[in-house]
N, C-alpha and C positions, 0 to 999 in steps of 0.2 A: 318517780311516782309519789303521789301525796302520802301523807303519814295513816291516813284513813286504809291505805291497802292492808297495815298491817291489824286492823280490825274487823276485814273480811275473810272472808275464805275464800283464800288465795289458793287457785291452782298450782298443785307440785311444780317444783323447776320455774316456774314462772318469770324470774327474773333475770335465770340463764338465756332462755329463751328471747326474751327482749331485748336482752344487750346482744345477743347473736343477732338479731333481725336488724338492728343498726350498725353492727360491724359489717354485716354481709353489705346493707344499702352504701355505706361508706365504702366498700369495697367496688363499687359498680361506679362510682365517680358522676353519673348524671345516668337519669330516667325518664321514661314514658311510661306511665301508668293508668290503664283502660279504668275510666271511674265511672260505673253504674250507678253510684246512691246507695249501695249497700254497705253495711257495716265494713265489710272485709276489705274493699277500696279505699273506703273513705278513711279507716284507719292506719291503711298500708301509706296511703299519700300525706296523711298528718306526720307522721314517723319520718317520711323518705324529706317531706319537707322540713323538718326540726333538723335531720340530719345533712341535709343537701343544699337546702335554701332554694334559689330559683335555678338550680340546674336539674327539677323537678318539674315537667309537665303533665298535667290531667285531661286526657281524652274522654269523653263521651261520644259514643255514637249514636246518630240518629236517624231510624229507618221506622217503616211500618210497624216492626216485629217488637222496637223499645216503647212502652207506656210512654205517652208525651208527662204524665204524673212524674216519672222516676227522671225524665230529663232534666225538669223543672226542679227535681229536689237536687238532683246535682249538680245544678247550677248555682241552687241557694248552698249549699256544701263548700263551693271552692270560693262562692265569695263570702262566706261568714268567715271561715278560716285561711283566707287569704291566698289560696293556691292559684298557680297558672292555669289556666283552663281554658281549653277549646272544644267546640262542639263541630262535630265532622258526619256528615251526610255520608250512610253507608248504601248500599244498593243489594244487598243479599236476595231481597224479595225478587228481584229480577235475574237471580241464575236459577236456570232450569232446574240443576240439579238440587239444590235449596225448595225451592217452590214444588217438586213431585215430593217431598216430605219421607224421605226415606228412614230407617231407624238411625242413621249416622248425618241425620240433616242438620247435626250441631256442628260437625266437621266441614262442611261446606260453607256455614256461617261465619265461621270463626278462620276460615281459609281467606274470605274476603275482607272482613274486619283487620284481619292481621297484618295483611297485603295495604292496607289503606294505615293502618298506624307505622310500620314501615318506612313508607314515602315521608310520613310527617316526622319519624327519630332522624331521619336522612336529613330532611332540609331543616330541624332545629339542632341537628348535632348531638345529639343523645345517645349514648352507648347503649342503653339495652330497653327492650320493652318487655312492662310485668305485667302480670295480672293477678287477682286473689285469690287464686287456688290455694285452699289452706289444707293442713294435716289430715281435718275431718270430712274434705272431700275424697279422699281417696275409696272407699267402699260404693259411692255411686256410679250409675252409667253416664260416664262422660266423653263423649266421640270427640267434641270439642278441644279436649285436653292433647288430641294425637295431633291438631293441627299447632296447637302451641308449641309441641315438641320438635313438630317439622319445622316452625319459624323459630326455633330457638328463645322462646319468651320463656321470660326467667318467672320463678313464682317463690318469691322472698319468706313469704308466710311458709310456706312449705318446707323451703330450706330450714328455716328457724326451727322448724316442727311446732309452730303454733297451730292449735286446734279452735276449732269455734267456741268454744266454753272460752279459751285462753283470749280471743279478741274481742269477744264481748268484754270481758273485764276489764281488759285494759283499756278497750273505746272508754267506758264508764271513768275511770280512773284518769282520763286524759281531760273528760268532760266532753267527748263527743255527745251530741243531742241524740246520734240514731242507734246508739248502741244496743239498745233494744228493738230496733224497725224490725219488723217481719221480712223473714228475705223473699226477693223478690225472682221472678225470671222472665224470659222474654215470651212474648204474646204465644209464640207459634209453638211452645211447650205444649198449648192447650188443646192442640189440634192433633187426634189419632194420626200415626204414621201411615202413610198411605194416602191418606186426605190432603189433596192439594192446598197450600198454603197461598190464600190469596189476601190482596190489602184489604179487602170485604171483609174476610171472616174475622182477618185481626180488628178492625175497626168494630167489630161487632161486641168481639170480646173485651175490648178497653172500655167502650160504653156500658155493658154489663155488669163488670166487677166495679167502675168508679161509681154506678149507680147503686150498686151493693154496699159498699164501704161507706157511702155516702150516710146511709141509715145507721151508722155506728158499728158493723161489721169489721175487725181489727185483719184478721188473714182469709184470703176468699180467691178461689180460681174458679173462673168459669171454664170447664171443657166443654169444647162443641164439638158435637156429634151430628154435625148437618143441621137438622130440624130441632132436634134436640139437646138441649143447655143442661149438663151435669154441674151442679153448684156443691162444691167443697169447700168448707169452711172447719174451724175450731169445733168439736163437739161442745166445748163451754159456751160457744154463742149459739145452739141452737133455739135457745129460749126466744132470741130477738125474731128469728121467725112468726113468732106468735105476737110477739109486741106491737101493739096498735095496727095489729095485721098486716104486717111486712110482708108477710107471704103472698097478699093477693096484690100489692103493689110489685112485688118483685117480678110476679108472673105476669103482668098487666106491662111492664116497662119491657121486660125480656121478648115478650111477643110483638112488641111495638117495633123494637129491632129485628125482627123478623125469623125469631126462634117459633116453633109450632108447640113443642112441650118442654116444659121447666121442670126438672127434679134436685132433689137434694139427695146426696151421698151420703146414706148413714154409717162409714166409716171414717166421713170426715177428712180434712185436708191432711195429704201426705206427698212428700216430696217426690215428683216425677212420677205419679200415679198410672201415666199411659204406659211406662217401663213396663208395668205388669205384664203387660201383653206378649214382649218379647224376651224377658228374664227367666231364667227357670225358677220352676216352684220347687218351695221346700218343701220336703214331704212332713 
């Protein structure tokens, strides 16, 4: 790590965790890593590539539930940093168990995805499949984690004890340009449980969020409640709705996309807000 690391506020125990991560990857010998373009997976692949070289393959899944912008960003990261990279079509939306959108929808998605990755790993002769699950992800509702454990997917960041804060700090030290990029998630996570996931809804969401981001918003989610679009963004960006009458432009665009009502959630953006309907409420 650079000298600059001693001049910044370094999270406690970070050097040991970082060295532990490299030892874990070295012990694996060869890996396939699911690359979403987020800081976790890009950081993991960068370190794995440093340790294992061409014995690392990054794979990005391409489906209607994965934003095209994220796929293109993942491709740009692979090209920029010289990772071996493949894009593979996945078909979870065609799986009725997934499309029905139960509260454990992510489980069925991951089952399909890890099955596809398993076939590629065997074809490439790679010993392990890895994901970007980290120590900070434990508290969230993640049914996809069950599928990962069933498929024996490894989580080196978690195994090394690295938190999200650790990962962003190390990514910055390694010069990764996406170290502070906002978190992303599959487009289906914008659709309330029990409301069917369709390619049409996913496209609506993708186009709506893309338009809002084009106006300067950094973090945005458009929750799809049939005819109602509920926009979540960072409260610090609420002023942007008034700037140049963006609220008018957003309302017009989303209605063109098929929504009848367009609302702003005054609680602002929070991860997994649709899980609030199924998780126990704190008294």
